[in-house]
C-alpha positions, -999 to 999 in steps of 0.1 A, spaced: -771 -631 -389 -744 -622 -365 -759 -609 -330 -739 -601 -294 -742 -619 -263 -731 -592 -235 -726 -615 -200 -730 -593 -168 -716 -604 -133 -742 -624 -112 -755 -600 -86 -785 -621 -78 -806 -607 -108 -827 -629 -135 -808 -629 -162 -770 -627 -168 -770 -627 -201 -785 -602 -229 -785 -614 -267 -789 -587 -291 -789 -582 -332 -760 -566 -347 -770 -530 -344 -775 -538 -302 -809 -540 -298 -822 -568 -272 -836 -598 -284 -836 -619 -252 -824 -617 -216 -814 -651 -208 -821 -672 -184 -855 -645 -176 -869 -615 -186 -869 -615 -222 -906 -596 -216 -887 -567 -195 -856 -560 -218 -866 -573 -254 -863 -540 -277 -838 -519 -252 -807 -507 -273 -772 -515 -259 -741 -495 -276 -719 -527 -285 -691 -508 -297 -689 -487 -264 -694 -514 -240 -660 -520 -217 -652 -550 -202 -655 -544 -163 -673 -514 -164 -716 -510 -156 -734 -521 -189 -745 -493 -211 -783 -492 -221 -809 -475 -236 -849 -489 -225 -871 -455 -222 -891 -444 -206 -874 -461 -170 -836 -459 -186 -823 -427 -213 -788 -437 -220 -778 -450 -184 -765 -479 -170 -775 -513 -157 -761 -520 -121 -739 -552 -133 -706 -551 -150 -699 -565 -181 -677 -595 -183 -675 -606 -218 -688 -595 -252 -692 -626 -276 -700 -620 -315 -730 -652 -321 -745 -663 -352 -784 -657 -346 
């Protein structure tokens, strides 16, 4: 099964990587905060390196952005 690793710029936050399934659903946040971000949706195909990471995670973030730039998006095997 394939998935994606979205690496974010380190701004002192507790996570710098979001691991998603092939549909962009967050499975875990690394190194911390999986319990907060699990289940969020990231539109992988729309991410642009250098832009803020788009994310949808109701009720707190509805089609918004994290305050962290996308460094890379890598396809991975889960």
